[in-house]
BABAPA-430376 format. One record per atom (N, C-alpha, C, O): x, z, y; residue number from 0; residue in three letters. Coordinates in Angstrom, 1 decimal, decimal comma. Each point is the difference from the previous one (the first is absolute). Example, Ala and Ser with C-alpha at 12.3 -4.5 7.8 and 13.67 -1.06 7.14 Angstrom:
NODE       c1       c3       c2   resi   resn
NODE     13,2      7,8     -5,7      0    ALA
NODE     -0,9      0,0      1,2      0    ALA
NODE      0,9      0,0      1,2      0    ALA
NODE      1,0      0,7      0,0      0    ALA
NODE     -1,4     -1,4      1,1      1    SER
NODE      0,9      0,0      1,1      1    SER
NODE     -0,8      0,8      1,1      1    SER
NODE      0,5      0,1      1,1      1    SER
# end
This chain:
NODE       c1       c3       c2   resi   resn
NODE      0,6      0,0     -1,0      0    MET
NODE     -0,5      0,1      0,8      0    MET
NODE      1,1     -0,2      1,4      0    MET
NODE     -0,1     -1,1      0,7      0    MET
NODE      0,8      1,9     -0,4      1    LYS
NODE      0,7      0,1      1,0      1    LYS
NODE      0,9     -1,4      0,2      1    LYS
NODE      0,3     -0,3      1,1      1    LYS
NODE      0,1     -0,5     -2,2      2    LYS
NODE      0,4     -1,2      0,3      2    LYS
NODE     -0,9     -0,9      0,3      2    LYS
NODE      0,3     -0,7      1,0      2    LYS
NODE     -1,4      0,3     -1,5      3    LEU
NODE     -1,0     -0,7      0,9      3    LEU
NODE      0,0      0,5      1,6      3    LEU
NODE      0,1     -0,7      1,0      3    LEU
NODE     -0,3      2,1     -0,9      4    LEU
NODE      0,0      0,4      1,5      4    LEU
NODE      0,8     -1,1      0,9      4    LEU
NODE     -0,3     -0,8      0,8      4    LEU
NODE      1,6      1,2     -1,3      5    LEU
NODE      1,2      0,0      0,8      5    LEU
NODE     -0,3     -1,9     -0,1      5    LEU
NODE      0,0     -0,6      1,1      5    LEU
NODE     -0,1      0,1     -1,9      6    ILE
NODE      0,2     -1,4     -0,3      6    ILE
NODE     -1,4     -0,8      1,4      6    ILE
NODE      0,1     -0,9      0,8      6    ILE
NODE     -1,3      1,8     -1,0      7    LEU
NODE     -1,3     -0,3      1,0      7    LEU
NODE      0,8     -0,1      1,2      7    LEU
NODE      0,1     -1,1      0,7      7    LEU
NODE      1,0      2,9     -0,1      8    ALA
NODE      0,3     -0,4      1,1      8    ALA
NODE      1,1     -0,3      0,4      8    ALA
NODE      0,3     -0,1      1,2      8    ALA
NODE      0,3     -0,1     -2,2      9    LEU
NODE      1,6     -1,4      0,5      9    LEU
NODE     -1,1     -1,9      0,4      9    LEU
NODE      0,3     -0,8      0,9      9    LEU
NODE     -1,2      0,7     -1,7     10    GLY
NODE     -0,7     -1,2      0,0     10    GLY
NODE     -0,5      0,4      1,7     10    GLY
NODE      0,5     -0,7      0,9     10    GLY
NODE     -1,1      1,6     -0,5     11    ALA
NODE     -0,9     -0,3      1,0     11    ALA
NODE      0,7      0,4      1,2     11    ALA
NODE     -0,6     -0,2      1,1     11    ALA
NODE      1,9      0,7     -1,1     12    TRP
NODE      0,9     -0,3      0,6     12    TRP
NODE      0,9     -1,2      0,5     12    TRP
NODE      0,5     -0,1      1,2     12    TRP
NODE     -0,3     -0,9     -2,3     13    LEU
NODE      0,7     -0,9     -0,2     13    LEU
NODE     -1,1     -1,1      0,3     13    LEU
NODE      0,4     -1,2      0,1     13    LEU
NODE     -1,6      1,4      0,0     14    VAL
NODE     -1,0     -1,3      0,7     14    VAL
NODE      0,2      0,0      1,5     14    VAL
NODE      0,5     -1,0      0,5     14    VAL
NODE     -0,6      1,8      0,2     15    PRO
NODE     -0,4     -0,2      1,6     15    PRO
NODE      2,0     -0,2      0,2     15    PRO
NODE      0,3     -0,9      0,8     15    PRO
NODE      0,9      1,5     -1,4     16    VAL
NODE      1,3     -0,6      0,4     16    VAL
NODE     -0,2     -1,3      0,0     16    VAL
NODE      0,1     -0,6      1,1     16    VAL
NODE     -0,6     -0,4     -2,4     17    ALA
NODE      0,4     -1,3     -0,5     17    ALA
NODE     -1,1     -0,3      1,4     17    ALA
NODE      0,7     -0,2      0,9     17    ALA
NODE     -2,0      0,1     -0,6     18    ALA
NODE     -0,5     -0,8      1,2     18    ALA
NODE      0,3     -0,2      1,1     18    ALA
NODE     -0,6     -0,8      0,7     18    ALA
NODE      1,9      2,1     -0,2     19    PHE
NODE      0,2      0,3      1,2     19    PHE
NODE      1,7     -1,0      0,1     19    PHE
NODE      0,5     -0,4      1,0     19    PHE
NODE     -0,2      0,4     -2,4     20    ALA
NODE      1,1     -0,9      0,0     20    ALA
NODE     -0,4     -1,3      0,7     20    ALA
NODE      0,5     -0,6      1,0     20    ALA
NODE     -1,9      0,1     -2,2     21    GLN
NODE      0,1     -1,3      0,9     21    GLN
NODE     -0,4     -0,2      1,2     21    GLN
NODE      0,0     -1,2      0,3     21    GLN
NODE     -0,4      1,9      0,4     22    ASP
NODE     -0,6     -0,2      1,4     22    ASP
NODE      1,2      0,1      1,1     22    ASP
NODE     -0,1      0,3      1,2     22    ASP
NODE      1,3     -0,7     -2,1     23    SER
NODE      1,0      0,3      1,3     23    SER
NODE      0,5     -1,6      0,5     23    SER
NODE      1,1     -0,1      0,6     23    SER
NODE     -2,2     -1,4     -0,9     24    MET
NODE      0,7     -1,0      0,4     24    MET
NODE      0,0     -0,1      1,3     24    MET
NODE     -1,0      0,1      0,7     24    MET
NODE      2,3     -0,6     -0,3     25    LYS
NODE      0,2     -0,1      1,4     25    LYS
NODE     -0,7     -1,7      0,6     25    LYS
NODE     -0,1     -1,0     -0,8     25    LYS
NODE     -0,3      1,1      2,0     26    PRO
NODE     -0,5     -1,5      0,2     26    PRO
NODE      0,8     -1,1     -0,3     26    PRO
NODE      0,8      0,6     -0,6     26    PRO
NODE     -0,4     -1,7      0,7     27    SER
NODE      1,0     -0,7      0,1     27    SER
NODE     -0,3     -0,7      1,5     27    SER
NODE     -1,0      0,1      0,7     27    SER
NODE      2,4     -0,8     -0,3     28    PRO
NODE      0,2     -0,2      1,3     28    PRO
NODE     -1,0     -1,2      0,5     28    PRO
NODE      0,2     -0,3      1,2     28    PRO
NODE     -0,8     -0,2     -1,7     29    ASP
NODE     -0,9     -1,0      0,2     29    ASP
NODE     -1,5      1,1      0,4     29    ASP
NODE     -0,8     -0,3      0,8     29    ASP
NODE      0,7      1,2     -1,3     30    GLN
NODE     -1,3      0,8      0,5     30    GLN
NODE      0,6      1,0      1,0     30    GLN
NODE     -0,7      1,1      0,1     30    GLN
NODE      1,6     -1,2      0,6     31    THR
NODE      0,6      1,0      1,2     31    THR
NODE      0,0     -0,8      1,4     31    THR
NODE      0,2      0,4      1,1     31    THR
NODE     -0,5     -1,6     -1,4     32    LYS
NODE      0,3     -0,8      1,1     32    LYS
NODE     -1,5      0,0      0,8     32    LYS
NODE     -1,0     -0,5     -0,5     32    LYS
NODE      1,0      1,0      1,9     33    PRO
NODE     -1,1      0,0      0,6     33    PRO
NODE     -0,9     -1,4     -0,3     33    PRO
NODE      0,7     -1,0     -0,2     33    PRO
NODE     -2,0      0,8      0,3     34    MET
NODE     -0,7     -0,8     -0,2     34    MET
NODE     -0,3     -0,9      1,2     34    MET
NODE     -0,2      0,7      0,9     34    MET
NODE      0,1     -2,0     -0,7     35    ALA
NODE     -0,2     -0,8      0,8     35    ALA
NODE     -1,3      0,5      0,4     35    ALA
NODE     -0,5      0,9     -0,7     35    ALA
NODE     -0,5     -1,4      2,3     36    LYS
NODE     -1,0      0,8     -0,1     36    LYS
NODE     -0,9     -1,7      0,6     36    LYS
NODE      0,8     -0,9      0,2     36    LYS
NODE     -2,0      0,8      0,1     37    THR
NODE     -0,8     -0,9      0,5     37    THR
NODE     -0,2      0,5      1,3     37    THR
NODE      0,0      1,2      0,1     37    THR
NODE     -0,1     -1,5      0,4     38    ALA
NODE     -0,1      0,0      1,8     38    ALA
NODE     -0,9     -1,3      1,0     38    ALA
NODE     -0,4     -1,0     -0,7     38    ALA
NODE      0,2      1,1      1,4     39    HIS
NODE     -0,7     -0,9      1,2     39    HIS
NODE      0,8     -0,2      1,1     39    HIS
NODE     -0,3      0,8      0,9     39    HIS
NODE      1,3     -1,8     -0,7     40    VAL
NODE      0,7      0,1      1,3     40    VAL
NODE     -0,4     -1,4      0,7     40    VAL
NODE     -0,2     -1,1     -0,4     40    VAL
NODE      0,2      1,7      1,7     41    VAL
NODE      0,0     -1,1      1,5     41    VAL
NODE      1,5     -0,3      0,7     41    VAL
NODE      0,8      0,9      0,4     41    VAL
NODE     -0,6     -2,2     -0,3     42    GLY
NODE      0,9     -0,3     -0,1     42    GLY
NODE      0,1     -1,8      0,3     42    GLY
NODE     -1,0     -0,7     -0,1     42    GLY
NODE      2,6      0,3      0,4     43    LYS
NODE     -0,6     -1,5      0,1     43    LYS
NODE      1,6     -0,1     -1,5     43    LYS
NODE      0,9      0,6     -0,5     43    LYS
NODE     -1,9     -2,0      0,4     44    ILE
NODE      0,9     -0,7     -0,7     44    ILE
NODE      1,2     -0,9      0,2     44    ILE
NODE     -0,3     -1,1      0,6     44    ILE
NODE      1,6      1,2     -1,0     45    SER
NODE      1,1     -0,9      0,7     45    SER
NODE     -0,8     -1,8      0,0     45    SER
NODE     -1,1     -0,5     -0,5     45    SER
NODE      2,2     -0,1      1,2     46    GLU
NODE     -0,2     -1,2      0,0     46    GLU
NODE      0,5     -0,8     -1,4     46    GLU
NODE     -0,3     -1,2     -0,1     46    GLU
NODE      0,9      1,8     -1,0     47    ASP
NODE      0,5     -0,7     -0,7     47    ASP
NODE     -0,9      0,5     -1,4     47    ASP
NODE      0,0     -0,6     -1,1     47    ASP
NODE     -1,1      2,4      1,4     48    GLY
NODE     -0,5     -0,4     -1,1     48    GLY
NODE      0,7      1,2     -1,0     48    GLY
NODE     -0,5      0,3     -1,1     48    GLY
NODE      1,8      0,3      1,6     49    LYS
NODE      0,6      1,1     -1,2     49    LYS
NODE      0,2      1,1      0,5     49    LYS
NODE      0,6      0,9     -0,6     49    LYS
NODE     -1,1     -0,9      1,9     50    SER
NODE     -0,2      1,5      0,1     50    SER
NODE     -0,9      0,5      1,2     50    SER
NODE     -0,4     -0,7      0,9     50    SER
NODE      0,3      2,0     -1,0     51    PHE
NODE     -1,2      0,7      0,9     51    PHE
NODE      0,6      1,3      1,0     51    PHE
NODE      0,7      1,1     -0,3     51    PHE
NODE     -1,0     -1,5      1,0     52    VAL
NODE     -0,1      1,3      1,2     52    VAL
NODE     -1,1      1,0      0,3     52    VAL
NODE     -1,0     -0,4      0,5     52    VAL
NODE      1,0      1,4     -0,8     53    SER
NODE     -1,2      0,9      0,5     53    SER
NODE     -0,4      0,1      1,2     53    SER
NODE      0,7     -0,2      0,9     53    SER
NODE     -2,1      0,6     -0,7     54    ASP
NODE     -0,3     -0,1      2,0     54    ASP
NODE      0,4      1,4      0,2     54    ASP
NODE      0,3      0,4      1,1     54    ASP
NODE     -0,4      0,5     -2,4     55    LYS
NODE     -0,2      1,8      0,4     55    LYS
NODE      1,7      0,0      0,2     55    LYS
NODE      0,3      0,0      1,2     55    LYS
NODE      0,6      0,0     -2,0     56    ASP
NODE      1,0      0,6      0,5     56    ASP
NODE      1,4     -1,3     -0,1     56    ASP
NODE      1,2      0,3     -0,4     56    ASP
NODE     -1,6     -1,6      0,8     57    GLY
NODE      0,8     -0,9      0,0     57    GLY
NODE      1,2     -0,2     -0,8     57    GLY
NODE      1,1     -0,4      0,3     57    GLY
NODE     -1,6      1,1     -1,6     58    LYS
NODE      0,4      0,0     -1,2     58    LYS
NODE      0,3     -2,1     -0,7     58    LYS
NODE     -0,9     -0,8      0,2     58    LYS
NODE      2,1      0,4     -0,9     59    SER
NODE     -0,4     -1,0     -0,6     59    SER
NODE     -0,2      0,3     -1,3     59    SER
NODE      0,4      1,1     -0,4     59    SER
NODE     -0,8     -1,7     -0,2     60    TRP
NODE     -0,1     -0,1     -1,8     60    TRP
NODE      0,2     -1,5     -0,1     60    TRP
NODE     -0,4     -0,8      0,8     60    TRP
NODE      1,1      0,7     -2,2     61    THR
NODE      0,2     -1,0     -0,7     61    THR
NODE     -1,1     -0,8     -0,8     61    THR
NODE      0,7     -0,3     -1,0     61    THR
NODE     -1,8     -0,3      0,9     62    ILE
NODE     -0,9     -0,5     -0,6     62    ILE
NODE      0,3     -0,7     -1,5     62    ILE
NODE      0,0     -1,2      0,2     62    ILE
NODE      0,1      1,4     -1,4     63    ASP
NODE      0,4     -0,2     -1,0     63    ASP
NODE     -0,7     -0,6     -0,7     63    ASP
NODE      0,2     -0,2     -1,2     63    ASP
NODE     -1,3     -0,2      1,9     64    ASN
NODE     -0,9     -1,3     -1,1     64    ASN
NODE     -0,7     -0,9      1,8     64    ASN
NODE     -1,1      0,0      0,6     64    ASN
NODE      2,5     -0,9     -0,3     65    PRO
NODE     -0,6     -0,5      1,2     65    PRO
NODE     -1,4     -0,9     -0,1     65    PRO
NODE     -1,0     -0,1      0,7     65    PRO
NODE      1,5     -0,5     -1,9     66    GLU
NODE     -1,6     -1,5     -0,3     66    GLU
NODE     -1,0      0,9      0,1     66    GLU
NODE     -1,1     -0,7      0,0     66    GLU
NODE      0,9      2,2      0,1     67    ALA
NODE     -1,5      0,4      0,6     67    ALA
NODE     -0,3      0,1      1,4     67    ALA
NODE     -1,2      0,1      0,4     67    ALA
NODE      2,3     -0,2      0,6     68    VAL
NODE     -0,1     -0,5      1,3     68    VAL
NODE      0,2     -1,0      0,4     68    VAL
NODE      0,0     -0,1      1,2     68    VAL
NODE      0,1     -1,3     -2,2     69    LYS
NODE      0,0     -1,0      0,5     69    LYS
NODE     -1,5      0,0      1,3     69    LYS
NODE     -0,9      0,8      0,1     69    LYS
NODE      1,3     -1,8      0,6     70    GLY
NODE     -0,8     -0,6      1,0     70    GLY
NODE     -0,3      1,0      1,2     70    GLY
NODE     -0,7     -0,4      0,9     70    GLY
NODE      1,3      1,7     -1,0     71    HIS
NODE      0,0      1,0      0,7     71    HIS
NODE      1,2      0,4      0,8     71    HIS
NODE      0,2      1,1      0,5     71    HIS
NODE      0,5     -2,1     -0,3     72    GLU
NODE      1,6      0,2      0,4     72    GLU
NODE     -0,6      0,2      1,6     72    GLU
NODE     -0,9     -0,6      0,6     72    GLU
NODE      1,7      1,5     -0,3     73    GLY
NODE     -0,3      0,3      1,8     73    GLY
NODE     -1,2      1,3      0,5     73    GLY
NODE     -0,1      0,7      1,0     73    GLY
NODE     -0,8     -0,8     -2,2     74    HIS
NODE     -1,2      0,2      0,6     74    HIS
NODE      0,0      1,4     -0,4     74    HIS
NODE      0,7      0,4     -1,0     74    HIS
NODE     -1,6      0,5      1,9     75    HIS
NODE     -0,3      1,4      0,3     75    HIS
NODE     -0,8      0,4     -1,4     75    HIS
NODE     -1,2     -0,4      0,0     75    HIS
NODE      1,6      0,9     -1,0     76    VAL
NODE     -1,3      0,5     -0,8     76    VAL
NODE      0,2      1,5     -0,3     76    VAL
NODE      0,9      0,7      0,4     76    VAL
NODE     -2,2     -0,3     -1,6     77    VAL
NODE      0,1      1,6     -0,6     77    VAL
NODE      0,5     -0,3     -1,6     77    VAL
NODE     -1,0     -0,3     -0,6     77    VAL
NODE      1,7      0,2      0,2     78    LEU
NODE      0,4      0,0     -1,3     78    LEU
NODE     -0,4      1,5     -0,9     78    LEU
NODE      0,1      1,2      0,3     78    LEU
NODE     -0,7     -1,8     -1,4     79    HIS
NODE     -0,1      0,8     -1,3     79    HIS
NODE      1,0      0,2     -1,0     79    HIS
NODE     -0,4     -0,3     -1,1     79    HIS
NODE      1,2      0,7      1,1     80    ALA
NODE      1,4      0,3     -0,4     80    ALA
NODE      0,3      0,6     -0,9     80    ALA
NODE     -0,8      1,0     -0,1     80    ALA
NODE      1,7     -1,0     -1,0     81    THR
NODE      0,8      1,1     -0,6     81    THR
NODE      1,4      0,0      0,6     81    THR
NODE      0,7     -1,0     -0,1     81    THR
NODE     -0,3      1,9      0,5     82    VAL
NODE      0,7      1,0      0,9     82    VAL
NODE      1,3      0,5     -0,6     82    VAL
NODE     -0,1      1,2     -0,4     82    VAL
NODE      1,2     -1,8      0,3     83    ASP
NODE      1,2      1,0     -0,7     83    ASP
NODE      1,0      0,2      1,0     83    ASP
NODE      0,8     -0,9      0,2     83    ASP
NODE     -0,9      2,0      0,4     84    ALA
NODE      0,6      0,5      1,1     84    ALA
NODE      1,8      0,3     -0,5     84    ALA
NODE      1,0     -0,1      0,7     84    ALA
NODE     -1,1      0,5     -1,7     85    SER
NODE      1,9      0,1     -0,4     85    SER
NODE      0,7     -1,9      0,3     85    SER
NODE      1,0     -0,3      0,5     85    SER
NODE     -2,2     -0,6     -1,1     86    ALA
NODE      0,7     -1,6      0,0     86    ALA
NODE     -0,1     -0,4      1,8     86    ALA
NODE      0,8     -0,7      0,6     86    ALA
NODE     -1,8      1,3     -0,3     87    GLY
NODE     -0,2     -0,5      1,6     87    GLY
NODE     -1,0     -1,7     -0,3     87    GLY
NODE      0,0     -1,0      0,7     87    GLY
NODE     -0,6      1,2     -1,7     88    SER
NODE     -0,7     -1,0     -0,2     88    SER
NODE     -1,6      0,2     -0,5     88    SER
NODE     -0,4      1,1     -0,2     88    SER
NODE     -0,5     -2,2      0,2     89    VAL
NODE     -1,4      0,3      0,1     89    VAL
NODE     -0,5     -1,3     -1,3     89    VAL
NODE      0,6     -1,0     -0,4     89    VAL
NODE     -1,4      1,5      0,1     90    HIS
NODE     -0,4     -1,2     -1,0     90    HIS
NODE     -1,6     -0,2      0,7     90    HIS
NODE     -0,7      1,0      0,0     90    HIS
NODE      0,3     -2,3      0,4     91    VAL
NODE     -1,1     -0,3      0,3     91    VAL
NODE     -1,4     -0,2     -0,9     91    VAL
NODE     -0,1     -1,1     -0,6     91    VAL
NODE     -1,1      2,1      0,4     92    ASN
NODE     -0,2     -0,2     -0,9     92    ASN
NODE     -1,5     -1,0      0,7     92    ASN
NODE     -0,5     -0,9     -0,7     92    ASN
NODE      0,0      1,1      2,0     93    SER
NODE     -0,9     -1,0      0,5     93    SER
NODE      0,4      0,1      2,2     93    SER
NODE      0,7      0,7      0,7     93    SER
NODE     -1,5     -1,4     -0,5     94    LEU
NODE      0,6      0,3      1,5     94    LEU
NODE     -1,2     -0,8      0,8     94    LEU
NODE     -0,8     -0,7     -0,6     94    LEU
NODE      0,8      0,9      1,9     95    LYS
NODE     -1,3      0,3      0,7     95    LYS
NODE      0,5     -0,6      1,8     95    LYS
NODE      0,9      0,5      0,6     95    LYS
NODE     -1,5     -1,3     -0,2     96    MET
NODE      0,6     -0,2      1,4     96    MET
NODE     -0,3      1,5      1,0     96    MET
NODE     -0,8      0,8     -0,3     96    MET
NODE      1,5     -0,6      1,3     97    ALA
NODE      0,0      1,4      0,3     97    ALA
NODE     -1,4     -0,2      1,4     97    ALA
NODE     -0,3     -1,2      0,2     97    ALA
NODE     -0,2      1,8      0,4     98    LYS
NODE     -0,7     -0,1      0,9     98    LYS
NODE      0,5      0,2      1,2     98    LYS
NODE      0,6      1,1      0,2     98    LYS
NODE     -0,7     -2,0      0,8     99    ASP
NODE      0,2      0,3      1,1     99    ASP
NODE     -0,3      1,1      1,2     99    ASP
NODE     -1,1      0,2      0,6     99    ASP
NODE      2,1      0,4     -0,4    100    THR
NODE     -0,2      1,5      0,7    100    THR
NODE     -0,5     -0,2      1,4    100    THR
NODE     -0,5      1,0      0,6    100    THR
NODE      0,5     -2,1     -0,1    101    MET
NODE     -0,2      0,0      1,3    101    MET
NODE     -1,4      0,0      0,0    101    MET
NODE     -0,6      0,0     -1,0    101    MET
NODE      0,0      0,0      2,1    102    SER
NODE     -1,3      0,0      0,3    102    SER
NODE     -0,3     -1,4      0,8    102    SER
NODE      1,1     -0,4      0,4    102    SER
NODE     -2,4     -0,6      0,0    103    LYS
NODE     -0,1     -0,6      1,0    103    LYS
NODE      0,1      0,4      1,2    103    LYS
NODE      0,0     -0,9      0,8    103    LYS
NODE      0,1      1,9     -0,3    104    ASP
NODE     -0,8      0,7      1,2    104    ASP
NODE      2,4      0,5      0,8    104    ASP
NODE      0,5      0,0      1,2    104    ASP
NODE      0,2      0,3     -2,6    105    LYS
NODE      1,2     -0,2      0,6    105    LYS
NODE      0,7     -0,9      0,1    105    LYS
NODE      0,9     -0,1      0,8    105    LYS
NODE     -1,3     -1,0     -1,7    106    MET
NODE      0,8     -1,4      0,3    106    MET
NODE     -0,9     -1,0      1,4    106    MET
NODE      0,0     -1,1      0,4    106    MET
NODE     -0,4      2,1     -0,2    107    SER
NODE     -0,7     -1,0      1,3    107    SER
NODE      0,7      0,3      1,3    107    SER
NODE      0,4     -0,8      0,7    107    SER
NODE     -0,2      2,2     -0,6    108    GLN
NODE      0,7      0,6      0,9    108    GLN
NODE      1,2     -0,7      0,3    108    GLN
NODE      0,8      0,5      0,8    108    GLN
# end
């Protein structure tokens, strides 16, 4: 009977130790990278369509898919894009022309 109790006690102690040992995995380097985030950004596309300058802070971003902005070179637009700040690039998901912020009253003065 004492042997049975000793075996059960050791078994009860070993199960949590084995479970804890399996939970000690470290994340891979790919998992520790900051994720790129999706944002709406207002600004102007360069004349060559390869970069974008934000109105908010004047920062220049490289467009990693310039075919998505074809026909909008030099235009003031709102980009719906995935922003990768570490690479200084944007991946354009969609875009639309930015609305003119000047009212007709200001233009007539």
